[in-house]
Steps between C-alpha positions, in 0.01 A plus 500: 500500500821401680537150646491478877848417632605295800677798660814304594791570266752227420862538396592348166818343640291296745308337215773384261467137612127517569258287299360664186157454659596720794656767279193514277278534806718778643488693172124457468449620859730799454754380757768545234506619141603305195758771430658448843524123471613512136776749582619275783510195273689698235742619770565141600551405137758776467675379817490123453447422134866567406598206727235271357425609142144378553295781338649555155255755357396745770198716415551762769338799326209296369442339839494834681257639244272199543527524879396865484193403297421224751508753783267730310247218477521450876467873562187520287344193659509296180478125468824312561623154405650242737857615424431871464822699525722200588842477325557169318752356255461296183732229370683616187320234298160671510425774250442843652364754256757764412771341718800306373435129551799279422453155659875528553569462128735713289256448212237690703728763652303779327156338495223730627155334506186676382280315747495377858517130577176371650643488853636854469158627396341329798752645742432846361124445527549406868674837556857374534794733426746327267849614594703288260612180335708242688788294367483155342732252325506520121152407378418374850703183438702444818479466879733801530420857394769649278518614139707705256259794514493571874755274667465285813249523785623416850318336790451741795567212743848461347598712202747235384201272435217499249146601598379233257328525167331586299312744728823567687502878477149522641582261784809702595304827489223360720738353756689831522187713549507671159149397392181364654404244235670344200321358199699204371458192285575130540562217257804336660480629857552866411276623783564217743880478490561876559243493783690211662841665447390841636267396784174614337148384436438414135208349313495304174129508411295220354548489125260746340416691819709805400561617146858502369406711195774754438776284647837461328591234396358440248659782304273793408306437183516121523219262607462443874721219625494234772125516567526161668723631780557875527323700771522850645483551875602707804789512746447674834611523861176354636247239395222755545662711228514194273127457543438870431720481189315193373168678546638783286684294238273200457233443239436438134656708226490548123123543489403216733475748788179623336324175585703351789534678835795439733475401864780361714354202682498471878764288677401143577545537877478775759767382747846356444417195712204425272727437201628160389835544328728274304873564509824394335821649633747284308508254210776286345421656161613842630650489846439810711823645638535505878493883490141489372392172655555608860267805492236295314517223758458760776192630316347151487561458872333835571196410289461167675521689829212718375289182462511505121431158347819432300527224237848416365572388144401544138132473404375170364519500122773764487828365364747784552771372262259462209328833569831682526610355166166599345533853637840543342391347171174696467665822614729487198266333250249782549763745375597309185272714285745788531779306325550423132621169363864604477501617863352171616757303299782704649373434852484127429848497349643669813315278748549144379572337837227468761688640799181584686555872448230751418686569174452140387140494621431817303662367183300179524175682575539739205515209253277246673198335340140603549445158662763577768337834569154344526625227732658758731182707502298187582724423799459858617121470478514184713721682751243780524238239588732355764546846654121549497455175692779588743354840580170333576652383829802728547478879484850580372847351451813661647823452303833686476538785253862416423760263643725793600467855636630799301840418350791717379476666158604261222469614138698219337353378173355264398270448797567125504862571600399685818545334838337595833700428814311349796622365837448154354699565181458634148162503326392571144355847445208368299373296793331827599222398260387202707289627789325775303398268214197323649274799560600649165435185296144459630413869527455489877529803732817514707579751774836556669523608860822573695556247780839595643869543433791269435780482757682744274212748519339453155121481453318173440145466370251217461289444189130434564333323205121498501192398302439659159334843527505487881771767517350646816572176686875501431518874576312449827736219595797720418362756743432252776826307461696826485346612828612192692815394315661802340367798307679791334789675671704783350860422403772654721615839380179592321 
């Protein structure tokens, strides 16, 4: 029996910047077909992707075939998932069965997985139409998205600038209306930085909320890596789509799903004015450039005008310098198992002077003692307790995503030699690690919401850090803050 339709037909072109929620509803109601909306997204990819190089493996034929099947389900009145018939993209770090998955590495240029990553399987189960892989830096190891396999991805707000990394291709595709959702990953800001640079909503989930099984790195056939930090999560053009994506992607994996069910918790508050929020706009450890600081200060003023209780400063018990150092150390120490003794010795030989660089930190971490590792883990455990106490009286903490907006492409190596120009002078490239480190180290959820533009017209986002496993609270705040102080807007020319 055919599904009853709404009767009012919609044009695909009118929906390209619509929330995924709205598109899914329109398809389910028969206001538009999956074929129509998929063809329109593929048309936009053909028109705009050459300028951006965002989608690097386009699955046009496969997507149209899947869309046709989705429409048949609607026609027959079958059951549909929450993303039925909606075109989405997947970061080229997640395995897609039968589709080349490179993680931007020449070594994987011909790698074709025999399985779907966990998040890919869940998107398929929700009815989503996967239209392709999006570009990344080599092995997801940069805040810019370029590699020797596919080249450089450009920011739609200014093609001379990076969209960020490592989920830069997905962020560019979303901002330019070439997909409705992107599945990304985050260990060093790889969801949050591209969201900030491209004016999007992005969510780094609580550690363990979404499975990263099938993510590269680690390389195929090797043990899973970075379990202490790595998460998979969504980027979108609305906070409501982030919540929908988390409902689809979240939950146990690897057998645990047989005994543990997944439910996204409810937000802590119902109204924006009910929230009590901490905030830090600037810090001597990583000064925020005036380009970013001005929109963030306007946001704080708007929130105070909305009668939000705002509390300035770091939480009691949180020592940002020590935690930042522990983040950097543990981030590298957790990857030492992939190196042999000769490789570790060579790293130490090359990095004999403590210049504060990530290269030195990595070399030290690879050869550090078990006692050093245990001490760092103990400090992290104490920090988690401090966050728990803080969130007993404050609902979330607002901090910058990065000290700068999107910057011009810079592929100079090594990374420690790169410099970012700001109105206040030159800054070290690796300072980009600072503001994203705190949520990552302690496994806390962090949502980015757009809050305005710089004077030069580049997007600026705020990072909302919340209590462990209360992802719905940071997503709800992203929605409410976006409504009064920013929100997504399409880049000029797209």
